[in-house]
C-alpha positions as CSV (number, residue, x, y, z in Angstrom):
1,M,99.8,96.9,91.6
2,R,102.1,99.8,92.4
3,R,100.6,102.6,94.5
4,T,101.5,105.8,92.7
5,T,99.6,109.2,92.3
6,R,99.6,110.4,88.7
7,Y,100.1,114.1,87.8
8,P,99.5,115.0,84.2
9,V,101.6,117.8,82.5
10,E,101.2,119.8,79.4
11,G,103.9,121.0,77.0
12,G,107.4,119.6,77.4
13,N,108.0,116.2,79.0
14,S,107.4,116.0,82.8
15,L,111.1,116.3,83.6
16,W,111.0,119.8,82.1
17,H,108.4,120.6,84.9
18,V,110.6,119.3,87.8
19,Y,111.2,122.4,89.7
20,K,107.4,123.0,89.7
21,T,107.1,119.8,91.5
22,V,110.0,119.9,93.9
23,P,112.1,123.0,95.0
24,F,115.5,123.4,93.4
25,L,117.4,124.0,96.8
26,K,115.8,120.7,98.2
27,V,117.2,118.8,95.3
28,I,120.6,120.3,95.8
29,K,120.5,119.5,99.5
30,N,119.3,115.9,99.0
31,F,122.0,115.4,96.3
32,I,124.8,116.5,98.7
33,V,123.5,114.4,101.5
34,I,122.9,111.2,99.4
35,Q,126.3,111.4,97.7
36,L,128.0,111.8,101.3
37,A,126.1,108.8,102.5
38,R,126.9,106.7,99.4
39,Y,130.5,107.0,100.1
40,T,130.7,106.8,103.9
41,P,131.6,103.4,105.4
42,S,129.8,104.3,108.6
43,L,126.3,102.7,108.9
44,K,125.4,104.8,111.9
45,M,126.4,108.0,110.0
46,K,124.3,107.0,107.0
47,N,121.2,106.4,108.9
48,W,121.7,109.7,110.9
49,L,122.1,111.6,107.6
50,Y,119.0,109.9,106.1
51,R,116.9,110.5,109.2
52,T,118.1,114.0,109.9
53,F,118.4,115.6,106.5
54,L,116.2,113.5,104.2
55,H,113.3,112.9,106.8
56,M,113.3,109.2,106.1
57,K,112.0,106.6,108.5
58,I,114.9,104.1,109.1
59,G,114.6,101.3,111.6
60,D,117.4,100.4,114.2
61,Q,120.3,98.4,112.8
62,T,119.3,98.7,109.2
63,S,122.3,98.8,106.9
64,F,122.7,100.7,103.6
65,A,125.7,99.4,101.7
66,L,128.1,101.6,99.7
67,M,126.7,103.4,96.6
68,V,123.0,102.8,97.4
69,M,121.1,105.6,95.5
70,L,118.0,107.0,97.1
71,D,115.4,109.0,95.3
72,I,116.8,112.5,95.0
73,M,113.6,114.3,94.7
74,F,111.4,112.7,97.3
75,P,113.5,110.6,99.7
76,E,111.0,111.3,102.6
77,K,108.5,108.9,100.8
78,I,110.9,106.1,101.6
79,S,110.7,104.0,104.8
80,V,112.8,101.0,105.8
81,G,112.0,98.8,108.8
82,R,114.4,97.3,111.5
83,N,117.4,95.1,110.8
84,T,117.3,95.4,107.0
85,V,120.2,95.1,104.6
86,I,120.1,97.1,101.3
87,G,122.8,95.8,99.0
88,Y,125.6,97.6,97.1
89,N,124.4,100.0,94.3
90,T,120.8,99.5,94.9
91,T,118.4,102.3,93.7
92,I,115.1,103.1,95.4
93,L,112.8,105.4,93.6
94,A,109.7,107.3,94.9
95,H,109.1,109.2,91.6
96,E,109.0,108.6,87.9
97,Y,109.0,111.3,85.3
98,L,107.3,110.3,82.1
99,I,106.3,112.1,78.8
100,K,102.8,113.3,79.7
101,E,102.8,112.8,83.5
102,Y,104.9,112.2,86.5
103,R,104.1,109.7,89.3
104,L,104.9,109.7,92.9
105,G,104.5,106.7,95.3
106,E,105.7,105.7,98.8
107,V,108.2,102.8,99.2
108,K,107.7,100.7,102.3
109,I,110.4,98.2,103.2
110,G,109.7,96.0,106.1
111,D,111.8,94.4,109.0
112,E,114.6,92.0,108.3
113,V,114.4,92.4,104.6
114,M,117.4,91.3,102.5
115,I,117.9,93.2,99.2
116,G,120.7,92.1,97.0
117,A,123.1,94.3,95.1
118,N,122.2,96.2,92.0
119,T,118.5,96.0,92.7
120,T,116.1,98.7,91.5
121,I,112.8,99.3,93.5
122,L,110.1,101.4,91.7
123,P,107.9,103.9,93.3
124,G,104.7,102.6,95.1
125,I,106.1,99.3,96.3
126,V,105.6,97.5,99.6
127,I,108.1,94.8,100.6
128,G,107.0,92.6,103.5
129,D,108.9,91.6,106.6
130,G,111.5,88.9,106.1
131,A,111.5,89.1,102.3
132,V,114.6,88.3,100.2
133,I,115.3,90.0,97.0
134,S,118.0,88.5,94.7
135,A,120.8,90.7,93.3
136,G,119.9,92.5,90.1
137,T,116.2,92.4,90.6
138,L,113.8,95.1,89.2
139,V,111.1,95.2,91.9
140,H,108.0,96.3,89.9
141,K,105.3,95.0,92.2
142,D,104.8,94.2,95.9
143,V,106.8,91.5,97.6
144,P,104.8,89.6,100.3
145,S,106.4,88.9,103.7
146,G,108.7,85.9,103.8
147,A,108.9,85.7,99.9
148,F,112.1,85.0,98.0
149,V,112.1,87.0,94.6
150,G,114.5,87.7,91.9
151,G,115.1,88.6,88.2
152,N,114.2,91.1,85.6
153,P,111.3,91.2,85.4
154,M,110.9,90.0,89.0
155,Q,109.7,86.4,89.5
156,F,108.5,84.7,92.7
157,I,111.0,82.0,93.6
158,S,109.7,80.6,97.0
159,M,108.3,81.4,100.3
160,K,110.5,81.3,103.5
161,K,108.2,78.6,105.1
162,E,108.5,76.4,102.0
163,A,112.3,76.7,101.9
164,E,112.5,75.8,105.6
165,E,110.3,72.7,105.0
166,H,112.4,71.6,102.0
167,N,115.7,72.0,103.9
168,G,114.3,70.0,106.8
169,Q,113.4,67.2,104.5
170,S,117.0,66.9,103.0
């Protein structure tokens, strides 16, 4: 179950209320920082930009590949642990604007997590330490520590311990 807080709106769809929920200048600043980081090849520079200007919690030696798209409205709700790899063109969302409501939820990614390219992580998700997420996955529910998941919709594939036991028997 995703951990999101729901905020109902009246009148136009919730995206029409966006600047009542997040300041316009914050969105502009976040957009510029995220676009700079998406194209810079320097991992240290990306992490510095994210920590300094977006107020994200990023662990040491975490790597964001080129073109990673972070939530432009609420990046401060995203935290990533130590020595994690986030693959090319991955999107991490902390909000979703719907017709009659919008939802906000923190995204917590653990230590030594591997996230494949073109993955989308929805708001309110926790990804445990050592998890592996296959490329192209829609992460719509929590991923336990040590799990290997993939697909759209996301499916459980195996646990790290099971894979090690299987490889040891070959």
